[in-house]
KOLKOLPA-978950 format. One record per residue (C-alpha): residue in one letter; x, y, z; chain; residue number from 1. Coordinates in steps of 0.001 Angstrom, whole numbers, plus 500000, padded with zeros to 6 digits. Layout:
% KOLKOLPA-978950
{rec "A",{X,Y,Z},"A",NUM}
...
//
This chain:
% KOLKOLPA-978950
{rec "M",{505317,486807,506494},"A",1}
{rec "A",{504452,489399,503916},"A",2}
{rec "S",{502981,488860,500503},"A",3}
{rec "I",{504102,491274,497805},"A",4}
{rec "T",{502307,491704,494503},"A",5}
{rec "A",{503505,494050,491764},"A",6}
{rec "C",{501121,494991,488996},"A",7}
{rec "G",{500590,497750,486484},"A",8}
{rec "A",{496966,498390,487395},"A",9}
{rec "A",{496975,502067,486516},"A",10}
{rec "T",{494785,501442,483482},"A",11}
{rec "R",{492935,498460,484963},"A",12}
{rec "P",{490948,499371,488094},"A",13}
{rec "H",{489126,496025,487936},"A",14}
{rec "V",{492487,494276,488517},"A",15}
{rec "F",{493040,496351,491643},"A",16}
{rec "H",{489493,495628,492844},"A",17}
{rec "S",{490032,491883,492290},"A",18}
{rec "L",{493247,491997,494308},"A",19}
{rec "L",{491446,493773,497156},"A",20}
{rec "R",{488773,491074,497150},"A",21}
{rec "H",{491459,488376,497055},"A",22}
{rec "R",{493082,489928,500157},"A",23}
{rec "Q",{489592,490118,501762},"A",24}
{rec "A",{489661,493893,502202},"A",25}
{rec "G",{486447,495041,503798},"A",26}
{rec "V",{484822,495847,507109},"A",27}
{rec "G",{487270,495333,509970},"A",28}
{rec "K",{490379,495573,507748},"A",29}
{rec "C",{492886,498423,507711},"A",30}
{rec "V",{494158,499467,504286},"A",31}
{rec "A",{496861,502085,503721},"A",32}
{rec "I",{497407,503884,500439},"A",33}
{rec "Y",{500994,505114,499989},"A",34}
{rec "G",{500916,508146,497704},"A",35}
{rec "T",{498768,511100,496672},"A",36}
{rec "D",{498705,510843,492887},"A",37}
{rec "G",{495686,510077,490708},"A",38}
{rec "L",{496215,506349,491069},"A",39}
{rec "A",{496167,506758,494860},"A",40}
{rec "H",{492842,508601,494634},"A",41}
{rec "M",{491358,505717,492646},"A",42}
{rec "A",{492752,503220,495184},"A",43}
{rec "I",{491223,505171,498077},"A",44}
{rec "R",{487794,505196,496456},"A",45}
{rec "I",{487854,501481,495668},"A",46}
{rec "A",{489183,500558,499135},"A",47}
{rec "R",{486500,502736,500786},"A",48}
{rec "A",{483849,500995,498694},"A",49}
{rec "T",{484863,497663,500262},"A",50}
{rec "G",{484123,499055,503734},"A",51}
{rec "A",{487745,498984,504910},"A",52}
{rec "E",{489264,501648,507139},"A",53}
{rec "V",{491503,503624,504766},"A",54}
{rec "S",{494621,505601,505671},"A",55}
{rec "V",{496858,507684,503413},"A",56}
{rec "L",{500623,507574,503847},"A",57}
{rec "A",{502656,510308,502138},"A",58}
{rec "P",{505648,512542,502866},"A",59}
{rec "A",{503385,515603,502802},"A",60}
{rec "I",{499645,515947,502340},"A",61}
{rec "S",{498150,519322,501508},"A",62}
{rec "A",{494876,520531,502985},"A",63}
{rec "T",{493355,520437,499488},"A",64}
{rec "D",{494322,516779,499057},"A",65}
{rec "R",{492767,515937,502427},"A",66}
{rec "L",{489464,517494,501403},"A",67}
{rec "W",{488926,515465,498256},"A",68}
{rec "M",{490804,512235,498958},"A",69}
{rec "G",{488158,510835,501294},"A",70}
{rec "A",{490358,508642,503508},"A",71}
{rec "D",{489748,508061,507213},"A",72}
{rec "H",{493288,508950,508353},"A",73}
{rec "Y",{496381,510752,507033},"A",74}
{rec "F",{499966,510113,508159},"A",75}
{rec "A",{503220,511856,507194},"A",76}
{rec "T",{505876,509284,506316},"A",77}
{rec "N",{508761,511739,506661},"A",78}
{rec "E",{508381,511679,510453},"A",79}
{rec "P",{510075,508730,512245},"A",80}
{rec "V",{507412,508736,514975},"A",81}
{rec "T",{504820,507801,512339},"A",82}
{rec "H",{506588,504526,511532},"A",83}
{rec "R",{506927,503610,515203},"A",84}
{rec "A",{503287,504452,515965},"A",85}
{rec "L",{501924,502501,512981},"A",86}
{rec "E",{504146,499418,513223},"A",87}
{rec "G",{502040,496357,512389},"A",88}
{rec "A",{498876,498422,511894},"A",89}
{rec "F",{497769,497527,508346},"A",90}
{rec "D",{496363,494413,506704},"A",91}
{rec "L",{497157,495772,503245},"A",92}
{rec "I",{499341,498579,501949},"A",93}
{rec "V",{498770,499781,498390},"A",94}
{rec "C",{501819,501629,497101},"A",95}
{rec "T",{501386,503930,494102},"A",96}
{rec "E",{504801,505633,494189},"A",97}
{rec "A",{507906,504207,492536},"A",98}
{rec "D",{510277,505769,495081},"A",99}
{rec "A",{508526,504368,498161},"A",100}
{rec "D",{510629,502924,500973},"A",101}
{rec "I",{509634,499259,500714},"A",102}
{rec "K",{511432,498332,503916},"A",103}
{rec "A",{509466,500938,505862},"A",104}
{rec "C",{506207,499748,504268},"A",105}
{rec "L",{506864,496154,505309},"A",106}
{rec "G",{507269,497282,508912},"A",107}
{rec "L",{503760,498743,508886},"A",108}
{rec "L",{502098,495465,507887},"A",109}
{rec "K",{500383,493072,510269},"A",110}
{rec "F",{501534,489465,510298},"A",111}
{rec "D",{500417,487896,507005},"A",112}
{rec "G",{499717,491356,505582},"A",113}
{rec "A",{500180,492244,501931},"A",114}
{rec "L",{502016,494970,500042},"A",115}
{rec "L",{500493,495735,496649},"A",116}
{rec "M",{502740,497711,494295},"A",117}
{rec "L",{500587,499493,491704},"A",118}
{rec "E",{503380,501550,490172},"A",119}
{rec "A",{503918,500139,486692},"A",120}
{rec "Q",{507684,500722,486837},"A",121}
{rec "T",{508190,498543,489922},"A",122}
{rec "S",{510102,495462,488903},"A",123}
{rec "P",{510192,492108,490691},"A",124}
{rec "G",{513979,492517,490890},"A",125}
{rec "L",{513595,495692,492939},"A",126}
{rec "I",{511170,493968,495304},"A",127}
{rec "R",{513422,490893,495562},"A",128}
{rec "N",{516395,493088,496502},"A",129}
{rec "A",{514356,494977,499109},"A",130}
{rec "L",{513157,491725,500676},"A",131}
{rec "A",{516654,490291,500726},"A",132}
{rec "F",{517788,493445,502523},"A",133}
{rec "C",{515029,492880,505100},"A",134}
{rec "G",{515947,489206,505492},"A",135}
{rec "L",{512694,488027,503879},"A",136}
{rec "S",{513995,486707,500564},"A",137}
{rec "G",{512339,483284,500894},"A",138}
{rec "V",{508772,484527,501409},"A",139}
{rec "M",{508161,486491,498240},"A",140}
{rec "N",{505213,486146,495883},"A",141}
{rec "T",{505633,488506,492937},"A",142}
{rec "E",{503123,488528,490150},"A",143}
{rec "R",{502938,490624,487017},"A",144}
{rec "L",{499341,491057,485898},"A",145}
//
């Protein structure tokens, strides 16, 4: 089962840090950051500070982004082989992009993993519809912080 939390943490990094602690992100955990925007950079830094292994998921990642992002791994989401290779690989996925493929993100989570939506425009209705499409409509936990 997946836990999904939606919050507008763009202006509240302490909220994001609290959610990482709540999900017990740290040494031995795999955290993926979906996106390459400024919010994703903040998420990478905070997740790295917990001691977690951090991966970046994005359609395309430039060499410049790779140099200053500071993640352990980078994966292109526009390649189908990426989704097959990473199926069930992450304890937590932090999504910072509004147009992310939620269904694909759920497939990358370990059992009892969590998907954290940091994009402020993500609505619980959108998440509910995505989960219903995946057949997971009864296991949703959406919170607005």
